[in-house]
C-alpha positions as CSV (number, residue, x, y, z in Angstrom):
1,M,144.5,-27.9,-13.4
2,G,146.0,-28.5,-16.9
3,E,148.9,-26.3,-16.9
4,L,150.1,-28.1,-13.5
5,S,149.9,-31.7,-14.9
6,R,151.7,-30.3,-18.1
7,F,154.6,-29.3,-15.9
8,W,154.6,-32.5,-14.5
9,R,154.9,-34.6,-17.9
10,E,157.3,-31.9,-19.0
11,S,159.8,-31.7,-16.5
12,E,162.6,-33.5,-17.3
13,H,163.3,-34.5,-13.9
14,R,160.4,-36.5,-13.5
15,Y,160.7,-39.0,-16.0
16,R,164.5,-39.4,-16.3
17,L,167.5,-39.5,-14.2
18,I,168.8,-36.5,-14.2
19,G,171.4,-35.3,-11.8
20,T,174.5,-32.8,-11.7
21,K,178.2,-33.1,-11.6
22,C,180.3,-30.7,-9.8
23,G,182.5,-29.0,-12.4
24,N,185.2,-28.3,-9.1
25,C,185.2,-32.0,-7.6
26,N,183.7,-34.0,-9.9
27,V,181.4,-35.7,-7.5
28,T,177.6,-35.9,-8.7
29,Y,174.5,-35.8,-7.0
30,F,171.0,-37.2,-7.3
31,P,168.4,-35.2,-7.1
32,P,170.1,-31.9,-8.9
33,R,171.7,-29.4,-6.4
34,D,172.4,-25.9,-7.5
35,I,176.0,-25.9,-5.4
36,C,178.3,-28.5,-4.0
37,P,178.2,-29.4,-0.2
38,K,181.2,-30.5,-0.5
39,C,182.9,-27.4,-2.2
40,H,180.4,-24.7,-1.5
41,R,180.9,-21.0,-3.0
42,E,183.5,-23.1,-5.6
43,S,180.9,-24.7,-7.0
44,I,178.5,-21.8,-8.3
45,G,178.0,-21.9,-11.7
46,K,179.8,-25.1,-12.0
47,M,177.3,-27.8,-11.3
48,K,176.0,-29.4,-14.9
49,P,173.2,-31.3,-15.6
50,V,174.3,-35.3,-16.2
51,Q,171.6,-37.9,-17.6
52,L,172.1,-40.9,-15.2
53,Q,171.9,-44.1,-16.4
54,G,170.1,-45.7,-13.8
55,K,172.1,-48.6,-12.3
56,G,173.5,-49.7,-9.7
57,E,173.8,-51.8,-6.7
58,V,171.5,-52.9,-3.3
59,I,173.3,-51.5,-0.5
60,S,170.6,-52.2,1.7
61,F,167.0,-53.1,1.6
62,T,163.6,-53.9,3.6
63,I,160.4,-55.9,2.7
64,V,157.2,-53.5,3.6
65,H,154.6,-55.7,4.6
66,D,152.4,-53.5,6.1
67,A,152.0,-50.5,3.4
68,P,150.0,-47.5,3.4
69,P,146.4,-47.8,1.3
70,R,147.8,-46.0,-2.1
71,F,150.3,-49.2,-2.3
72,I,147.6,-51.7,-1.0
73,R,148.3,-53.7,-4.2
74,Q,151.9,-54.5,-3.8
75,R,151.9,-55.9,-0.4
76,P,154.4,-56.7,0.6
77,Y,156.9,-54.5,-1.7
78,C,160.8,-54.1,-1.4
79,M,162.5,-50.2,-0.8
80,A,166.0,-50.4,-1.1
81,L,169.0,-48.4,-1.1
82,V,170.8,-48.1,-4.6
83,K,174.2,-46.9,-4.9
84,L,174.3,-45.6,-8.9
85,D,177.2,-46.7,-10.6
86,E,177.6,-42.8,-10.6
87,G,178.0,-42.0,-7.1
88,P,174.6,-41.0,-5.7
89,T,172.5,-43.4,-3.6
90,I,168.9,-43.1,-3.9
91,T,166.1,-44.8,-2.1
92,A,163.8,-46.7,-4.9
93,Q,161.6,-49.4,-4.9
94,I,162.6,-52.8,-6.2
95,V,159.5,-54.7,-8.4
96,D,158.9,-57.9,-10.3
97,C,160.6,-60.3,-8.3
98,D,159.8,-61.7,-4.9
99,A,161.4,-61.1,-1.8
100,D,163.8,-63.5,-1.3
101,E,165.2,-62.6,-4.9
102,V,166.5,-59.1,-3.6
103,D,169.8,-59.2,-1.6
104,I,173.1,-57.0,-0.9
105,G,175.5,-56.9,-3.4
106,K,172.8,-57.2,-6.2
107,R,173.0,-55.7,-9.4
108,V,169.8,-53.6,-10.3
109,R,168.5,-51.5,-13.4
110,T,165.7,-48.5,-13.7
111,V,162.0,-49.0,-15.7
112,F,159.3,-46.5,-15.7
113,R,156.5,-47.9,-14.1
114,K,153.2,-46.3,-12.5
115,V,154.0,-45.0,-9.0
116,A,150.5,-44.5,-7.7
117,E,146.9,-43.0,-8.7
118,E,144.4,-41.0,-7.0
119,G,141.1,-43.0,-7.1
120,K,140.1,-45.2,-9.8
121,S,139.3,-42.0,-12.4
122,G,142.2,-40.1,-10.8
123,I,145.7,-38.7,-12.0
124,I,148.1,-41.2,-12.3
125,E,151.7,-40.9,-11.5
126,Y,154.8,-42.6,-13.4
127,G,158.4,-42.8,-11.7
128,Y,161.5,-45.2,-11.8
129,K,161.4,-47.8,-10.2
130,F,164.5,-50.5,-10.5
131,V,164.5,-54.2,-11.1
132,I,167.2,-57.4,-10.5
133,D,169.8,-56.5,-13.0
134,Q,169.8,-60.3,-15.1
């Protein structure tokens, strides 16, 4: 168990928005890819890690009212498609705001928050979420 939890703690992709950028066509991907879906074989060996800034805009969203049990304390909550400034679109939770504050076109930025917890004395998982960028 200790080795597994250490693996996740030490994984640079677990807590940071690390994507890859194709050295052939300059398209950025998140999550990281080994081969560019656009260039295919021409991208082998040309995919480079890139630190994404975690800023973007909401392109679609929904308010979830009937949440799974592990999200019970967060009802209702907002899930959004966020187009990052570097290009990739990701799905993420928008936090620290009322549902009526979220709108298409709103600028958002990443924050580091608790994602889930396995029971009151279990493993706590952390990751990225987004807040409205003031």
